[in-house]
C-alpha positions as CSV (number, residue, x, y, z in Angstrom):
1,M,-10.6,-13.6,-1.0
2,K,-10.8,-12.0,-4.4
3,I,-11.2,-8.4,-5.5
4,R,-13.7,-7.8,-8.3
5,Q,-15.8,-5.1,-9.9
6,A,-18.6,-4.1,-7.5
7,R,-22.2,-5.0,-8.4
8,E,-25.5,-3.5,-7.6
9,A,-26.3,-6.6,-5.4
10,D,-23.3,-5.6,-3.2
11,A,-25.1,-2.5,-1.9
12,P,-27.1,-4.1,0.9
13,S,-23.9,-5.6,2.5
14,V,-22.1,-2.3,2.4
15,I,-25.0,-0.2,3.7
16,A,-25.3,-2.5,6.7
17,W,-21.9,-1.5,7.9
18,F,-23.2,2.0,8.8
19,T,-25.5,2.5,11.7
20,S,-26.4,6.1,11.1
21,H,-26.3,8.9,8.5
22,A,-23.4,10.5,10.5
23,D,-21.4,7.3,10.1
24,A,-22.2,7.2,6.4
25,I,-21.0,10.8,6.0
26,L,-17.7,9.9,7.7
27,W,-17.3,7.2,5.1
28,G,-18.7,8.9,2.0
29,G,-18.4,12.6,2.7
30,P,-20.9,15.3,2.9
31,A,-22.5,14.4,-0.4
32,V,-24.1,11.3,1.2
33,P,-27.8,12.1,1.2
34,A,-30.0,12.1,4.3
35,N,-32.0,9.2,2.8
36,F,-28.9,7.1,2.6
37,D,-30.1,3.6,1.7
38,V,-29.5,0.6,-0.5
39,A,-31.2,2.2,-3.5
40,W,-28.9,5.2,-3.4
41,F,-25.7,3.2,-3.1
42,A,-26.8,0.7,-5.7
43,H,-27.2,3.7,-8.0
44,E,-23.8,4.9,-7.1
45,I,-22.3,1.6,-8.0
46,T,-24.0,1.2,-11.4
47,A,-24.8,4.7,-12.7
48,T,-21.8,6.8,-12.0
49,S,-18.5,7.1,-13.8
50,D,-16.8,5.8,-10.6
51,A,-15.3,2.3,-10.8
52,Y,-16.2,0.5,-7.5
53,R,-14.4,-2.7,-6.5
54,T,-15.1,-5.1,-3.7
55,A,-13.1,-7.6,-1.7
56,Q,-15.2,-10.8,-1.5
57,A,-14.7,-13.8,0.7
58,A,-14.9,-17.3,-0.7
59,N,-18.4,-17.7,0.9
60,G,-19.6,-14.6,-1.0
61,D,-19.5,-12.1,1.8
62,I,-18.4,-8.6,0.9
63,L,-15.5,-7.6,3.1
64,G,-14.5,-4.2,1.7
65,I,-15.1,-1.7,-1.0
66,Y,-13.6,1.3,-2.7
67,G,-14.2,3.4,-5.7
68,L,-11.9,5.1,-8.2
69,R,-12.6,8.4,-9.9
70,S,-10.5,9.5,-12.8
71,F,-9.3,13.0,-13.3
72,A,-7.7,12.6,-16.7
73,E,-6.9,16.3,-17.2
74,E,-4.8,16.1,-13.9
75,Q,-3.4,12.6,-14.8
76,R,-4.7,11.4,-11.5
77,V,-7.1,8.8,-10.1
78,H,-8.8,9.4,-6.7
79,I,-9.9,6.8,-4.3
80,I,-13.4,7.3,-3.0
81,R,-15.5,5.7,-0.3
82,L,-13.1,3.1,0.9
83,A,-14.7,0.9,3.7
84,V,-14.0,-2.4,5.4
85,A,-16.7,-4.5,7.0
86,P,-16.6,-4.0,10.8
87,A,-15.7,-7.6,11.5
88,Y,-12.6,-7.3,9.2
89,R,-11.2,-4.0,10.3
90,G,-7.7,-4.0,11.6
91,K,-6.8,-7.2,9.7
92,G,-4.9,-5.6,6.7
93,L,-7.8,-5.4,4.3
94,G,-7.6,-1.7,3.8
95,R,-3.9,-2.1,2.8
96,I,-5.0,-4.8,0.3
97,L,-7.7,-2.5,-1.2
98,I,-5.3,0.4,-1.5
99,A,-2.7,-1.8,-3.2
100,D,-5.3,-2.9,-5.7
101,A,-6.2,0.8,-6.4
102,I,-2.5,1.6,-6.9
103,A,-2.0,-1.4,-9.2
104,L,-5.0,-0.2,-11.3
105,A,-3.5,3.3,-11.5
106,V,-0.2,1.8,-12.7
107,K,-1.9,-0.5,-15.2
108,S,-3.8,2.5,-16.7
109,G,-0.7,4.6,-16.9
110,T,-2.0,7.2,-14.5
111,P,1.0,8.7,-12.6
112,T,-0.8,10.0,-9.5
113,I,-3.3,8.5,-7.0
114,S,-5.0,10.6,-4.3
115,L,-7.7,10.4,-1.6
116,N,-9.3,12.5,1.1
117,V,-9.4,11.5,4.8
118,Y,-11.0,13.3,7.7
119,G,-8.5,14.7,10.2
120,S,-10.1,12.7,13.1
121,N,-9.4,9.4,11.2
122,T,-5.9,9.0,12.6
123,R,-5.8,5.2,12.0
124,A,-6.5,5.6,8.3
125,R,-4.1,8.6,7.9
126,R,-1.4,6.5,9.5
127,L,-2.1,3.6,7.0
128,Y,-2.1,6.0,4.0
129,E,1.2,7.6,5.2
130,E,2.8,4.1,5.5
131,L,1.7,3.4,1.9
132,G,3.4,6.6,0.7
133,F,0.6,9.1,0.6
134,R,1.5,12.6,1.7
135,A,-0.9,15.4,2.8
136,S,-0.8,18.3,0.3
137,K,-3.8,20.4,1.3
138,T,-6.8,20.6,3.6
139,R,-10.4,21.9,3.4
140,D,-12.8,22.8,6.1
141,A,-15.0,19.9,7.1
142,P,-17.6,20.8,9.7
143,E,-19.0,17.3,9.4
144,D,-15.9,15.9,11.1
145,A,-14.9,16.4,14.8
146,S,-11.5,17.7,13.6
147,G,-13.0,20.3,11.3
148,V,-10.8,19.3,8.4
149,S,-10.5,16.9,5.5
150,V,-7.0,16.1,4.3
151,F,-6.1,15.6,0.6
152,M,-3.3,13.1,0.3
153,E,-1.5,11.9,-2.8
154,R,1.4,9.7,-4.0
155,Q,3.0,8.7,-7.2
156,A,1.4,5.4,-8.5
157,T,4.7,4.0,-9.4
158,D,6.5,4.5,-6.1
């Protein structure tokens, strides 16, 4: 497996992991459009300031993806849209992707790394806490069963 910069051609693999718009919202937040499709995500990968990275198997399959958004004025990078292919969930790939994001933050000299996670996603919250992220605030999130989205952050150099 290798982690590399995401490409427009990765979008169909990622989109296939989500069976409904509701699933896509729980992955990408309320900004995911109702016409969630390959063209939309290909545009996200190529035309935004977010730096998407993928985990790719030796056979070329895309196993996971995440994006990083820089908030230079806050000296922080923010992990967005982290997802692991259904067949690879629970096998440590999320931990590998987060470690890659932290390494990039360290390399860039950015002291803080953050993310948002829905309150109902207890498995992800547990992983993030194990990796040193701490909840610092919440927002209302009617799109999630818990009703909240949790903002978590950690120092990149911890």
